C-alpha positions in Angstrom: 153.1 42.5 224.6 154.4 39.7 226.8 154.0 36.1 225.7 152.2 33.6 227.9 155.6 32.1 228.9 156.9 35.5 230.1 153.7 36.2 232.0 153.9 32.8 233.7 157.5 33.3 234.6 156.7 36.7 236.1 153.8 35.2 238.1 156.1 32.5 239.5 158.5 35.2 240.7 155.7 37.0 242.5 154.4 33.8 244.0 157.9 33.1 245.4 157.8 36.6 246.9 154.4 35.8 248.5 155.8 32.7 250.2 158.9 34.6 251.5 156.6 37.0 253.3 155.9 34.4 256.0 159.6 33.7 256.8 159.8 35.9 259.9 156.7 34.6 261.7 158.5 33.6 265.0 160.6 36.7 265.0 157.6 38.8 264.4 155.7 37.3 267.3 158.7 37.7 269.6 159.2 41.3 268.7 155.6 42.2 269.5 155.8 41.3 273.2 157.5 44.4 274.4 155.4 46.6 272.2 152.2 45.4 273.9 153.5 46.8 277.2 154.8 50.0 275.5 151.3 50.5 274.0 149.8 50.6 277.5 152.2 53.3 278.5 151.5 55.5 275.5 150.1 59.0 276.4 146.4 59.3 275.7 146.9 62.1 273.1 149.1 59.8 271.0 146.6 56.9 271.4 143.9 59.3 270.2 145.9 60.4 267.2 146.5 56.8 266.2 142.9 56.0 266.7 142.0 58.8 264.3 143.6 56.8 261.6 140.6 54.5 261.5 138.3 57.5 260.7 140.8 58.8 258.1 141.2 55.5 256.4 137.4 54.9 256.6 136.8 58.2 254.9 139.4 57.3 252.2 137.6 54.0 251.4 134.2 55.7 251.2 135.0 58.8 249.1 138.7 59.1 248.6 138.5 62.4 250.4 141.6 64.6 250.5 143.9 61.6 249.8 143.0 61.1 246.2 146.1 61.4 244.0 146.3 63.6 240.9 145.7 61.3 237.9 147.1 63.8 235.3 150.3 64.3 237.3 150.9 60.6 237.7 150.3 60.0 233.9 152.8 62.8 233.1 155.4 61.1 235.4 154.7 57.8 233.8 155.2 59.2 230.3 158.5 60.9 231.4 159.7 57.7 233.0 158.8 55.2 230.3 158.1 57.1 227.1 154.5 55.8 226.9 151.8 58.4 226.4 148.7 57.7 228.5 145.6 59.7 229.1 143.3 57.2 230.7 143.4 53.7 232.3 142.4 52.1 229.0 145.8 53.2 227.5 147.6 50.8 229.8 146.2 47.7 227.9 149.2 47.6 225.6 151.9 48.9 228.1 154.5 46.2 228.9 154.5 45.0 232.5 158.2 45.9 232.8 157.5 49.6 232.2 154.8 49.6 234.8 157.2 48.1 237.3 159.9 50.5 236.3 157.7 53.5 236.9 156.5 52.0 240.2 160.1 51.6 241.4 160.7 55.2 240.6 157.7 56.2 242.7 159.0 54.1 245.5 162.4 55.7 245.4 160.9 59.2 245.5 158.5 58.4 248.3 161.2 56.8 250.4 163.3 59.9 250.2 160.3 62.0 251.2 159.4 59.7 254.1 163.0 59.7 255.3 163.1 63.5 255.5 159.6 63.5 257.1 160.6 61.1 259.8 163.8 62.9 260.5 162.2 66.3 260.8 159.4 65.1 263.1 161.8 62.9 265.1 163.4 66.0 266.7 160.7 66.3 269.3 160.3 62.7 270.1 156.8 61.7 271.2 155.5 65.3 271.0 155.9 65.5 267.2 154.4 62.1 266.6 151.1 63.9 266.3 152.4 65.6 263.2 154.3 62.5 261.8 151.4 60.0 262.0 149.0 61.8 259.6 151.9 62.7 257.3 153.1 59.1 256.9 149.5 58.0 256.3 149.2 60.5 253.5 152.5 59.3 252.0 151.4 55.6 252.3 148.1 56.2 250.5 149.7 58.4 247.9 152.4 55.8 247.1 149.8 53.0 246.6 147.5 55.2 244.5 150.3 56.1 242.2 151.3 52.5 241.8 147.7 51.6 241.1 147.4 54.3 238.4 150.6 53.2 236.8 149.1 49.7 236.3 145.9 51.1 234.8 143.7 51.1 237.8 141.5 54.0 239.1 141.5 54.9 242.8 138.3 56.9 242.1 136.7 53.4 242.1 135.7 52.3 245.6 136.7 48.7 244.9 140.2 50.0 244.1 140.4 51.9 247.3 139.6 48.7 249.2 142.4 46.9 247.3 144.8 49.8 248.4 143.8 49.4 252.0 144.4 45.7 251.7 147.9 46.4 250.5 148.4 48.6 253.6 147.2 45.8 255.9 149.3 43.2 254.1 152.5 45.1 254.6 152.0 45.2 258.4 150.4 41.8 259.0 151.9 38.6 260.4 152.1 35.4 258.3 148.6 34.4 259.1 147.2 37.8 258.2 149.2 37.8 254.9 147.8 34.4 253.9 144.2 35.5 254.6 144.7 38.7 252.6 146.2 36.9 249.6 143.3 34.5 249.7 140.8 37.4 249.7 142.6 39.1 246.8 143.2 36.0 244.7 140.2 36.7 242.4 140.3 40.5 242.5 141.3 40.6 238.8 137.9 39.2 238.0 135.6 42.2 238.4 132.5 40.1 239.0 134.0 38.5 242.1 135.8 41.5 243.5 132.5 42.6 245.1 132.8 39.6 247.4 135.9 41.1 249.0 134.0 44.2 250.0 131.3 42.2 251.6 133.8 39.9 253.4 135.6 42.7 255.2 132.3 43.6 257.1 133.1 47.3 257.4 136.3 49.3 257.0 137.3 49.1 260.6 138.0 45.4 260.2 140.2 46.1 257.2 142.3 48.6 259.0 142.6 47.1 262.5 146.0 45.3 261.9 147.5 48.2 260.0 146.6 50.8 262.6 147.9 48.7 265.5 151.2 47.9 263.9 151.6 51.5 262.5 151.2 52.9 266.0 153.7 50.5 267.6 156.3 51.3 265.0 155.9 55.0 265.4 156.3 54.7 269.2 160.0 53.7 268.7 160.8 57.3 268.0 159.7 58.7 271.3 163.1 59.8 272.4 163.9 63.4 271.4 166.9 64.0 269.1 167.6 60.2 268.9 164.2 60.1 267.3 165.7 61.9 264.2 167.6 58.8 263.1 164.9 56.3 264.3 162.1 58.3 262.7 163.9 58.6 259.4 164.7 54.8 259.4 161.2 53.7 260.4 159.4 55.9 257.8 161.8 54.9 255.0 161.4 51.2 255.9 157.6 51.5 256.1 157.3 53.1 252.6 159.9 50.7 251.1 157.9 47.7 252.3 154.6 49.2 251.3 155.8 50.1 247.8 157.2 46.6 247.3 153.9 45.1 248.4 151.9 47.4 246.1 154.1 46.8 243.1 154.0 43.0 243.6 150.3 42.7 244.1 149.4 45.0 241.3 151.9 43.2 239.0 150.2 39.9 239.9 146.8 41.3 239.2 147.7 42.6 235.8 149.4 39.3 234.9 146.3 37.3 235.9 144.2 39.6 233.7 146.5 39.2 230.7 146.7 35.4 231.2 142.9 35.2 231.1 142.8 37.5 228.0 145.3 35.2 226.3 143.1 32.2 227.0 
């Protein structure tokens, strides 16, 4: 297992990543202006489809629904990737952080390729195929984060874990102010007794998903032009999953590091 020095060095690297997430604040604000106008011009059937994300994500938080990942399949993938045999989350207590990260990066690469193909195929019809692409990329997003969670020894069957996953979704699309707020909320998530506070703080799942749904819809609207949407759709989907996987890996690595540092004490 890692020494305390190694854990602290890894934590320092993640904290640096967290600070870097606020670097594009001005650019982010500037880029949102034209999208606000574009949002008003969006056909109602697309607005309705984007709005349905709230219900879908709400269902995921409450029960997991059809989005729950296969635990056994993920464990088999983890064993094939790292050589560690795991059958339950308790088996991750003695798995090195580096191997968890290695498996998470493998998942990210696989999901990015899937998202690229998905975005390209639905980009053919421009705005008319967005109705297919939106739920598909949501499924990919939730699956990616669940697999990363499982590879760090956490169970998405737990409602508190599903809240953490949605927070990762929200973080990847928030501006610098939103990111700071989310990091503050998740700072004590590794302490089980305090993680219940996060659930009460969000005051319902709609508040948790508001930023994610808004930014998700705006990004997808970029592929409204038929044919040209093939390239745009592929790029947007790949970028979304790439950023999301990086967020999930970093936040789950940090959580595991904090747990191990407390155990070491």
